[in-house]
N, C-alpha and C positions, 0 to 999 in steps of 0.2 A: 722887536725887543720885548721879551716877556717879563724879565725881572725889573723892579724899580731901578731908576738910574743910580741911586746911592749903592744899592746892593750890587748892581752890575759892575760898578767901579771897583768894588772890592774883589769881585771875581776876576776882572781884568788884571788887577794888581797881582793877585795870586798867580795867574797864568804867566806873568812876566818876570817873576822872581827867578834870577839865574841860579842854577845849581840845584833846583828842587826837582824838576821833572814831573811828569804826570803821575808816576807812582807815589812820589812824595806828596804831591798835591792831594791825592785821594787819601793818603794816610792821615794827613792833617785834617781833612774834612771829616774823616771817620772819628778822629780824636776830639775835635772841637766843634763840629757842626758847621755853620755857615762861615764864609771867609771873614766876615766882620769879627767873629769870635776868635779866629786865628790871630788876627792882627792886634787884638786886645789882650792876648795871652802874654805872659812873661817869657823871657829868654830861656829860662831853665825848662819850662814846660814844653816850649817849642823844640829845644835841643834834645829832649828825651824822645821825640818822635823822629826828627830828621837830622839830628846832629848839630854841633855848634856853628859850623860855617854856614849851613843853610838857615839856621835861626838868625844869625847876624844879617844875612841877606834879606830875610823876611821883615826885619825891623828897620832896615834902611829906608831912606826916603823913596817913595814910588816914582816911576817915570810918568809924571803927571801929564806931560804934553802928549805922550802916546795914548794914555787912557782917555784924555779929552777928545783926541782925534777919532778914536775908535767909537766913543759914545756918539759923536756927531755922525759918523757913518751909520751906526745902528738906528739913528733917528730918521734916516732917509727912507722914503717909500720903497718897499720890497726887500729891505735889509733886516736881518734878525740875528741875534746872538742867543743860542740855546745853552743854558748851563746844565750841569749834571743833575741839578735839583728841579729843573723845569719839567712840567708834565708833558711838554711837546718834545722833550729829548727822546730820540728813538731808543726804545727799550731793548731792541735786538743787539745794540752795541754793548750791552752788559755781558753778552756771551763772549766777547773777544778778550784777549789777555790784558789789553791796555787801553780801555776806553778813554777818550779825551775828556777833559773837564769842560771845555768850551767847544762849540761848533759855530762857525760863522756861515750864515746862509743868505744867499741872494736868490730870491724866488719864493716858492711855496714850501715852508718847512714841513707841512703835513705829509708830503710825498716821502720823506725819510722814514716814516713809520708804516708805510703801506707795503704789501707784498711785492718784492722786487726780484729781478734776475740780473746778475752781473754778466756783461759781455765784454770780454777782454781778448787781446791778441797782439800781433806784431805791429810795430810802427811802420816798418817797411813792408806792408802787406801787398799781396798780389791783387790785381783787379778783381779776380774771382773771389778772393777772401773778403774784400770790402763789399762786394755784391752780396755774399752770403750773410755778412754781418748786418747789412741794411735790411735784408729780407727777413732774417730771424727776428731782429729787433722790432720791426714793424708788426710782424705777426704776434709776437709775444706781448707787445704793448696793447694790441687789439684784444688780446685774451685776458687782460686785466693785470699784467705784471709791469711794474715800474722798471724801466731799463736803467741800470746803474753802470757807469763806466768812468774812465779817468781823463777824458778830454785830450788824450794824446793823439798824434797823427795816426793814420792807418785805421786799424780795426775799431779803436775807441770812437774816433770821430764818425766813422760809418755807422756804428751802433746808435750814437746819439741822433744822427740824421734819420735813420730808419724809424726810431721811436717818434721823432717830431713829425715824420711823414704820416703817421697814424692819425694825427690831428685830434679832434675832440673825441674820436672813437677810441683813442689810446689812453693808457694809464699814465703816460708822461715819462720823463727821463731825469735822472740825477747825475750830475758831473761832480766827481770828487777830485779836487785838485791838490797838487803838492806845493803850492805857493800860497802867499797871502791872497785873500779873496779879491783884493784890488789889483792883483798882478796876474794876468792870464798868460800861461805858457803851454804850448808855443804861441807866439803872437799871431800867427796866421789863423788860429782858431778863435780869435777874439769875437768875430761876428757870430760864430756858432755858439760861443758862451752866452752872448746876449740873447740869442734865440732860446737857449735852454733856460735862462733866468726868467724869460717872459712866459714860458709855457711849462716849466718844471722847476728845477732848483740847481744852483751851483753851491757846493759846500766845501769848506776847508776847516782844519783844526789849527792852522798856523796864523799867528798875528798878522795884521795888516802890514804890508810892506815886505813880507818875507820873500826873498828871491828864490829862483828855481835851484835849490841846493840838491845835489845828487842823493844824499842820504834821506831826504824827506819823501822821496817817491816810494820806496818800499814801505814806509810808514803809512803813506796814503793808501797802499794796496790793502792793508788790513781793514780799513774802513769800507773799501769797495766790497770786500768779502763779507764783512760784518753786516752791512746794510741789506744784503740780498739773502734770499732763501737758497740760492744756488749760484754757481759760477759756470758759465759756458765759455770755453776757450775755442776761438774760431780758427786762428792760425798762430803758431808759436814755434820758434826755433828752440833747440835745447839751450838752457841757460837763460831763457826769456824771463822777464819780470812777471809775465802772465802765469808762469809756473809757480812763482812765489804766491801770487794771489790764490791759485788753486790749492796750494799746500795750506795756506792760512784758512781757506774755506773748510778743508777737511778737518783741521784742528778744532774748528768751532762748530763742527757737526753739520755743516752745509753740504749740499749735494754738489758734485762736480761733473760737468758734461764736456764732451769734446767732439768736434767735427773732424772726421778723418779726411785725409787728403792723399795726394800722390806719394808713392814710396820714393820718388825721385826728388821731391821738393824738400829743402832744408826747413821750410816753414811748416811742414807737416810733422816733423819728428817730435816736437814737443807734445803735440796732440796725441800722437801714437804712443808715446811713453805714458801719458796720463791714462790712456785707455788700457794699456797693459797693466798699469798699477791700480786699476779698478774704477776709473771714470766711466760714466755711461756714454757709449757711442750714440750719437744722435744724427739723424738725417733730416728731420723736420721739426718745426716748432712744437708740434703736438707731442713729439717724443719727450720734450722738456716738461710740458704742461702735465702730461700723464704721470710723470715721475713725481711732480710736486703736488699733484691734486690732493692726495691723502694728507700730506704734511700741512697743507693750507686749509684742509677741511672743506674743500670745494666739492660739490656734487658731481657725479658722472654726467657727461653731456647727454642731452635728450636725443640728439641726432643719431640715427641708426648707422652702424658701420657700413662703409661702402666697399664693395669688392674691387680689388685691384685686378689688372689684366692677368696677373699670374694666379688669381684665385685666393690670394691672401687677403684677409679683411682687416682694415685698420680705420680708425676714425680720420675723417678728412681734415686736411690742414694745408697751409701753403707750403710748397716745396722749398728746398734750400736753393733758391734762385732769386734774382731781383724781383721784388713785389710787382713792379711794373716793367715789363720788357721794353726796351727802347723801340721807337717806331721802326727802325731799320730791321728789327727782328722779323717783321712781317714781309720783308722783301723776298722775292724768289731768288734762289741761288742758281747760277749757271752750273753746268755739269763740272767744268774744270775747277771752279771755286769750291763746290761741294766736295770734290775729290781732294783738294788741298786740306780742307777742314777735317775730313776723315783721316788723312795722313798725319795730321798733327795729333789727333787723339785727344785725350783729356789730361795728359801729363805735360809738363813743360818740356819743349822739344827744341833743339837747336836747328839753325837754318840748313846746315849741310844734311842733317838727317831727314828733314822734310823734303829737301830737293831730291835726295836719293829715293825716298818712298814714292815721290810723284813722277820721277823721271823728267824733271824740269831743270833748266839752268837756273842759277841763282838770280840772274836779272829778270827772267820770266816770273820767277816765284815772288820777287819783291813787288812786281806789278800787281799781283793778286793779294799779297799780304797787306799792303798799305791801305787799300780801301776797306778791308776787313777790320783793320785796327781803327780806322777813322769811324767806322760804323758801330764800333763797340762789340764786335763779334769775337775779337781776340785781344790779348794784351801782350805787349813786349816786355820781357822780364830782364833783369840784369844778366850779363853774360851772353847776350844775343839770343836768348831763348824766347819762344812764343808759347802762349797757353790759350786755349779756347775759353770763352766766357759763355757763349750760347751754343 
């Protein structure tokens, strides 16, 4: 908690006045200064800024119990409330169209002001998509970028896990949520949220107790885009909320990156549309860092470029694959198993097609596919399709 308790109580009261909204709150602050001056002003002066109904709401008795409960939360170790006037409030949020007046933070608030990269994508991600998200997040965190995402299932959670896996060598991770900071959604990510708060930060603009309301999540997306220098979309269907985040990033002058995928996968179509619309196609974490290096004022790496097998030279980085391959990846494959993997290829493929390519019966094919799935070499997708991971 950075503001004195009395001042913070006025900020909390302002944020809770119904019918004012963040734009009205900022207009009042511009007109009167600190919230204490707003509540000391007369009805006529207030009405001239926000109208009569909002002026009446401002002068009504505050929800004191909610304010006291929030002050008690802010007094607990690791909890912070940043106001628009605080030096610790992330300056990059002033670039977005509607910066929140308050931010509730569980963890380290300084991470919100450090160079970051947002990783977003599908909730119903493929295993390969989640592996890519983890690998990119880990590599980008190790290169000094805070990984920002939304704590959703799928790509978001994988990105947070990847950044956490970088450990003390990484820049950390920030989870921006669409509920009150005391209510984690989805509930199955509660343990992950605790890990993030211990090693990074969980942040919300919504008052304590706010449930997971559908219209709050697009608002959350503008903060994800605003806190980062760029947005990397890993997997996204057309109409995905990740495309909203990418659009908001473009509108605020951020870079947009996308990982291409199979032309047959619905979860690649959003990325492909972004690329057609001007997003940077990326294959490695270094592709992202190189694009952001000048923006951040970072010097060029001292390591000399290494020649690839094809003679093209590029700076070394981790590939878009899991940062640590599972132990099974070292196992030798039998000829028949290797033949099945080759038949699957790198696109999602249905069982009948694989059987036809291999010349095997479905029963014989299942006997080969099941161990591969258990070993993490391939993933079973909706619709009975399979996709290689390694």
